[in-house]
ZAMARGU-4260 file (C-alpha; in steps of 0.2 Angstrom, whole numbers, plus 5000, padded with zeros to 4 digits):
<rodrens>
0) 5583/5550/5265 | 5565/5550/5258 | 5560/5568/5254 | 5549/5564/5238 | 5532/5573/5240
5) 5523/5558/5232 | 5531/5546/5244 | 5526/5557/5258 | 5508/5556/5252 | 5509/5537/5251
10) 5516/5537/5269 | 5501/5547/5275 | 5488/5536/5268 | 5498/5520/5274 | 5499/5527/5291
15) 5480/5531/5291 | 5476/5514/5285 | 5487/5506/5298 | 5480/5516/5312 | 5462/5512/5307
20) 5467/5493/5308 | 5475/5494/5325 | 5473/5477/5335 | 5467/5476/5353 | 5472/5463/5366
25) 5458/5463/5378 | 5459/5446/5387 | 5472/5434/5394 | 5481/5424/5380 | 5473/5434/5367
30) 5456/5425/5364 | 5443/5415/5373 | 5451/5399/5366 | 5467/5404/5375 | 5477/5400/5360
35) 5490/5414/5364 | 5490/5420/5346 | 5488/5437/5338 | 5486/5432/5319 | 5484/5450/5314
40) 5502/5456/5316 | 5507/5464/5300 | 5522/5474/5306 | 5534/5462/5315 | 5541/5448/5304
45) 5555/5435/5305 | 5564/5447/5292 | 5564/5462/5303 | 5565/5455/5321 | 5584/5455/5324
50) 5597/5464/5334 | 5600/5478/5321 | 5582/5483/5318 | 5572/5477/5333 | 5574/5482/5352
55) 5568/5491/5367 | 5559/5507/5363 | 5555/5512/5381 | 5550/5505/5398 | 5539/5511/5412
60) 5542/5509/5431 | 5527/5505/5442 | 5525/5502/5460 | 5527/5484/5462 | 5527/5467/5453
65) 5516/5462/5439 | 5509/5445/5439 | 5497/5449/5425 | 5498/5450/5406 | 5498/5468/5399
70) 5482/5472/5390 | 5480/5484/5375 | 5464/5494/5369 | 5466/5504/5353 | 5458/5520/5350
75) 5453/5525/5367 | 5447/5543/5370 | 5457/5550/5384 | 5459/5568/5390 | 5453/5575/5373
80) 5464/5564/5362 | 5464/5546/5355 | 5477/5534/5362 | 5481/5516/5360 | 5482/5512/5379
85) 5491/5498/5388 | 5484/5493/5405 | 5495/5485/5418 | 5491/5480/5436 | 5503/5477/5451
90) 5502/5466/5467 | 5502/5483/5476 | 5483/5485/5471 | 5487/5497/5457 | 5480/5499/5439
95) 5490/5510/5427 | 5485/5516/5409 | 5499/5522/5398 | 5500/5527/5380 | 5505/5512/5371
100) 5516/5520/5358 | 5524/5536/5363 | 5541/5534/5371 | 5541/5552/5377 | 5524/5550/5386
105) 5532/5543/5402 | 5518/5548/5414 | 5503/5537/5415 | 5487/5543/5407 | 5479/5538/5424
110) 5484/5527/5439 | 5472/5521/5453 | 5476/5511/5469 | 5463/5502/5479 | 5472/5502/5496
115) 5483/5491/5506 | 5485/5474/5499 | 5487/5458/5508 | 5504/5451/5509 | 5514/5435/5511
120) 5515/5437/5530 | 5497/5440/5533 | 5495/5421/5536 | 5507/5407/5538 | 5506/5402/5520
125) 5522/5391/5521 | 5530/5395/5505 | 5537/5409/5494 | 5527/5406/5477 | 5522/5424/5479
130) 5536/5433/5488 | 5528/5449/5493 | 5512/5458/5491 | 5497/5450/5483 | 5484/5463/5479
135) 5480/5460/5461 | 5486/5443/5453 | 5473/5439/5440 | 5474/5447/5423 | 5459/5459/5420
140) 5447/5459/5405 | 5442/5473/5394 | 5426/5477/5386 | 5428/5492/5373 | 5410/5493/5369
145) 5406/5496/5388 | 5423/5506/5390 | 5426/5496/5405 | 5441/5486/5413 | 5436/5473/5425
150) 5448/5468/5439 | 5449/5460/5456 | 5459/5467/5471 | 5463/5460/5488 | 5463/5473/5501
155) 5465/5475/5520 | 5449/5480/5528 | 5450/5484/5546 | 5456/5469/5555 | 5451/5458/5540
160) 5452/5457/5521 | 5440/5459/5507 | 5441/5455/5488 | 5431/5467/5477 | 5427/5466/5458
165) 5429/5483/5450 | 5423/5490/5434 | 5434/5504/5429 | 5431/5518/5415 | 5444/5514/5402
170) 5447/5533/5400 | 5449/5538/5418 | 5451/5523/5429 | 5436/5529/5439 | 5424/5516/5446
175) 5408/5514/5434 | 5391/5513/5441 | 5388/5498/5453 | 5407/5496/5455 | 5414/5489/5466
180) 5406/5474/5473 | 5412/5463/5487 | 5415/5445/5482 | 5408/5432/5493 | 5401/5414/5493
185) 5398/5400/5506 | 5415/5394/5511 | 5424/5408/5503 | 5439/5416/5513 | 5445/5432/5505
190) 5463/5430/5512 | 5466/5412/5508 | 5457/5412/5490 | 5469/5418/5477 | 5461/5426/5462
195) 5475/5419/5451 | 5467/5415/5434 | 5463/5429/5422 | 5445/5436/5422 | 5433/5431/5408
200) 5420/5441/5399 | 5407/5430/5390 | 5388/5428/5390 | 5387/5446/5396 | 5395/5440/5412
205) 5411/5442/5421 | 5418/5426/5427 | 5431/5426/5442 | 5441/5410/5446 | 5450/5406/5462
210) 5465/5395/5468 | 5475/5396/5484 | 5491/5403/5492 | 5503/5389/5494 | 5489/5376/5496
215) 5485/5383/5513 | 5467/5378/5518 | 5453/5379/5519 | 5450/5384/5501 | 5440/5378/5486
220) 5441/5379/5467 | 5428/5393/5465 | 5421/5401/5449 | 5409/5415/5451 | 5398/5424/5439
225) 5394/5443/5439 | 5382/5452/5428 | 5392/5463/5417 | 5383/5479/5419 | 5375/5478/5437
230) 5390/5467/5444 | 5376/5457/5453 | 5382/5439/5457 | 5372/5427/5447 | 5380/5410/5450
235) 5393/5401/5460 | 5402/5385/5456 | 5412/5376/5469 | 5423/5361/5463 | 5423/5353/5480
240) 5407/5358/5489 | 5408/5344/5502 | 5427/5343/5502 | 5442/5354/5500 | 5454/5362/5488
245) 5453/5358/5469 | 5459/5375/5464 | 5457/5383/5447 | 5475/5389/5447 | 5480/5387/5428
250) 5496/5397/5431 | 5486/5412/5428 | 5478/5407/5412 | 5460/5412/5411 | 5446/5399/5409
255) 5442/5396/5390 | 5425/5398/5382 | 5417/5389/5367 | 5406/5396/5354 | 5390/5391/5364
260) 5397/5400/5379 | 5402/5385/5389 | 5417/5387/5400 | 5431/5375/5402 | 5443/5374/5418
265) 5455/5362/5425 | 5457/5359/5444 | 5471/5354/5455 | 5474/5344/5471 | 5460/5340/5483
270) 5444/5330/5486 | 5437/5319/5472 | 5422/5307/5473 | 5415/5309/5455 | 5399/5316/5461
275) 5401/5332/5470 | 5420/5335/5472 | 5431/5335/5456 | 5450/5338/5460 | 5462/5334/5446
280) 5449/5335/5432 | 5444/5344/5416 | 5427/5352/5419 | 5415/5359/5406 | 5402/5371/5413
285) 5387/5380/5406 | 5386/5399/5405 | 5376/5398/5422 | 5390/5387/5429 | 5381/5371/5430
290) 5393/5356/5428 | 5390/5348/5410 | 5404/5336/5409 | 5420/5330/5416 | 5436/5320/5413
295) 5448/5314/5427 | 5464/5304/5423 | 5466/5286/5430 | 5480/5291/5441 | 5471/5306/5449
300) 5474/5300/5467 | 5493/5298/5464 | 5493/5316/5456 | 5484/5322/5472 | 5496/5313/5484
305) 5511/5319/5475 | 5505/5337/5472 | 5507/5335/5453 | 5492/5346/5449 | 5483/5343/5433
310) 5479/5361/5430 | 5496/5370/5428 | 5492/5374/5409 | 5474/5376/5410 | 5463/5372/5395
315) 5466/5377/5377 | 5452/5375/5364 | 5458/5371/5346 | 5449/5383/5335 | 5437/5376/5322
320) 5437/5359/5330 | 5429/5350/5345 | 5445/5348/5354 | 5452/5354/5370 | 5471/5352/5376
325) 5479/5353/5393 | 5492/5346/5404 | 5499/5348/5421 | 5515/5346/5432 | 5517/5328/5427
330) 5521/5334/5409 | 5507/5323/5401 | 5497/5332/5388 | 5479/5327/5386 | 5468/5329/5370
335) 5449/5328/5374 | 5433/5328/5364 | 5423/5343/5370 | 5407/5334/5365 | 5411/5319/5377
340) 5424/5320/5391 | 5420/5302/5396 | 5422/5305/5415 | 5434/5294/5424 | 5449/5285/5415
345) 5463/5289/5403 | 5454/5278/5390 | 5441/5291/5388 | 5454/5304/5381 | 5457/5304/5363
350) 5476/5304/5367 | 5488/5307/5381 | 5507/5306/5381 | 5522/5313/5391 | 5525/5329/5381
355) 5538/5337/5392 | 5548/5330/5407 | 5540/5341/5420 | 5528/5355/5423 | 5518/5361/5408
360) 5513/5379/5411 | 5510/5387/5394 | 5503/5381/5378 | 5502/5390/5361 | 5492/5384/5346
365) 5494/5391/5328 | 5489/5386/5311 | 5504/5388/5300 | 5502/5389/5281 | 5519/5380/5279
370) 5519/5368/5294 | 5501/5364/5298 | 5493/5364/5315 | 5506/5367/5328 | 5506/5366/5347
375) 5521/5375/5356 | 5527/5371/5373 | 5542/5374/5384 | 5541/5365/5400 | 5550/5367/5417
380) 5568/5360/5416 | 5566/5356/5398 | 5569/5362/5381 | 5556/5370/5369 | 5546/5358/5358
385) 5533/5359/5344 | 5520/5346/5340 | 5509/5344/5325 | 5490/5341/5326 | 5483/5331/5312
390) 5464/5328/5313 | 5461/5323/5331 | 5478/5316/5334 | 5495/5324/5340 | 5511/5316/5333
395) 5520/5312/5349 | 5536/5315/5341 | 5541/5333/5341 | 5542/5341/5323 | 5554/5354/5330
400) 5564/5357/5346 | 5579/5367/5352 | 5594/5359/5361 | 5595/5371/5376 | 5585/5367/5392
405) 5579/5380/5405 | 5586/5377/5423 | 5570/5378/5433 | 5552/5382/5437 | 5541/5387/5429
410) 5547/5385/5411 | 5543/5398/5397 | 5527/5408/5395 | 5523/5409/5377 | 5514/5420/5364
415) 5514/5420/5345 | 5512/5434/5333 | 5508/5431/5314 | 5500/5438/5299 | 5487/5424/5297
420) 5497/5408/5294 | 5513/5417/5289 | 5527/5427/5297 | 5524/5418/5313 | 5536/5423/5328
425) 5536/5413/5344 | 5539/5424/5359 | 5545/5415/5375 | 5547/5424/5392 | 5557/5415/5404
430) 5570/5417/5418 | 5588/5418/5411 | 5596/5408/5425 | 5591/5398/5440 | 5574/5394/5447
435) 5559/5406/5449 | 5549/5396/5461 | 5553/5405/5477 | 5562/5421/5471 | 5564/5433/5458
440) 5576/5429/5444 | 5584/5439/5429 | 5573/5437/5414 | 5575/5435/5395 | 5563/5437/5381
445) 5566/5426/5366 | 5560/5427/5348 | 5560/5412/5337 | 5554/5409/5319 | 5538/5400/5322
450) 5540/5389/5307 | 5558/5384/5312 | 5561/5387/5331 | 5579/5381/5328 | 5581/5399/5321
455) 5582/5411/5335 | 5578/5429/5328 | 5583/5439/5343 | 5583/5439/5362 | 5583/5453/5375
460) 5601/5449/5382 | 5610/5450/5365 | 5611/5469/5368 | 5609/5469/5386 | 5612/5488/5389
465) 5598/5492/5377 | 5585/5478/5378 | 5586/5470/5396 | 5570/5471/5405 | 5575/5465/5422
470) 5568/5451/5432 | 5556/5439/5425 | 5538/5441/5428 | 5533/5424/5433 | 5519/5416/5422
475) 5515/5433/5413 | 5515/5430/5394 | 5521/5444/5382 | 5508/5454/5373 | 5511/5457/5354
480) 5501/5470/5344 | 5503/5483/5331 | 5522/5481/5329 | 5526/5481/5347 | 5529/5468/5361
485) 5524/5472/5379 | 5533/5463/5392 | 5529/5463/5411 | 5544/5462/5423 | 5547/5461/5442
490) 5559/5475/5440 | 5576/5476/5449 | 5574/5468/5466 | 5567/5452/5473 | 5551/5461/5480
495) 5544/5478/5479 | 5549/5483/5461 | 5540/5482/5444 | 5541/5488/5427 | 5535/5484/5409
500) 5545/5486/5393 | 5540/5490/5376 | 5549/5483/5361 | 5547/5486/5342 | 5556/5491/5326
505) 5570/5504/5330 | 5569/5522/5323 | 5587/5521/5317 | 5584/5504/5309 | 5582/5500/5290
510) 5571/5511/5279 | 5553/5504/5276 | 5551/5493/5261 | 5545/5502/5245 | 5526/5502/5244
515) 5521/5491/5229 | 5502/5491/5230 | 5499/5510/5229 | 5503/5524/5217 | 5502/5543/5217
520) 5499/5556/5203 | 5505/5574/5201 | 5491/5586/5198 | 5491/5605/5195 | 5483/5607/5212
525) 5497/5596/5220 | 5499/5578/5224 | 5484/5567/5223 | 5480/5554/5236 | 5487/5537/5232
530) 5476/5525/5223 | 5476/5506/5224 | 5486/5498/5209 | 5476/5484/5201
</rodrens>
């Protein structure tokens, strides 16, 4: 038991320093490159993430399923206090703000609902990809400087439907000035267009992307731009203006953005002519949504014919390079030069090869001090694999893998936490059994040593009574920040339930390591604040 006064003083300073360095996760898959990495995680390490010291701290029940990634803003002023706040949304058109750290704070800091959402039976969609309501499907985006959370909701309006972009006050959930605005564009049907990809904040603009529900037409692959402050629509991109389809689905991944503000998306099935209509293609767009460049695989007509969308993983930019990665339902991974996509034909790709046996829905890219530049995937009906990037080539032979394969759609949604290039942990959210294509299935969260994924550190079913979070939230990656993991869940039933779980170091775990870089000195007036040891 630690009762020493000098140790208490050290702990106070360490806690103060820790709180001052809290990390926020404000956008889908952590950054504009969509790497899926938080490289500023100093609490969780491969040494302390295990069944004895790590587990569920608390869970929060919400009003329906969560298809979106939890987001976290540190140091938000709410109700006269300062909170790290986790924000989650549901298909019932609800947005919740919870204290991100306090197990006893079970009530939300605020909760808003935008009204009756559209649902599966409001049209003859023909499938159960989404098996209930579908109010909010795309991960919001947060701007802490503007104290705003941007989110799109699909609501019933009289005998019809509307989609509206909201800018909500981070502290209260109230609509900010000019919010909401109704989303519209030529050929835009608010019921048939699914706002599935995460929202993007870049170039002082909110970008909103669109796919479809079950490929029911007519629909288009839209990307729309809205001024961040006025919410005035400033640009519209339609991937098939004289055709149909070519959705920007990306399994919920947001479009990526480079340092110049250019935007990268990948499209799915639909019309293609290489002039106006660009299905099954990587697209590079200017900040004002002008088409700058494109790449289409040689077999794009076959991909379209067999419903093997190219865009199931979206586009991931490799930081510090001119490279972009992505793959689709065929399991082929493409590596492209952002400076020259080359247009039609596989010969224009820097590289392409079958990286997994089926759908590829999630990529994570991390620079490991020990292993180099690594790409993590866990495809549908396949096993986890890790590839190494060297220069502008990927070694097509995995440098790491695991023997077990998942049983069905969609494979794992991945995130990674690390302290720079060290102490990496790969977090994989996936169904525990069966197939999640048309129903909710029990879920499991895995934690692997990112430098050796053959070493599983922990999973949420090892101690099921303590750590099980219920049904897998399809295509929602876990969020890791400040020593905690935030996991979305479809709750306990096939439809109509939802929750999220918070994992971290257990309060009855091992004592903290002895500080080695600080010291304290006794003085006549008491204990001096610690000083750094040279």
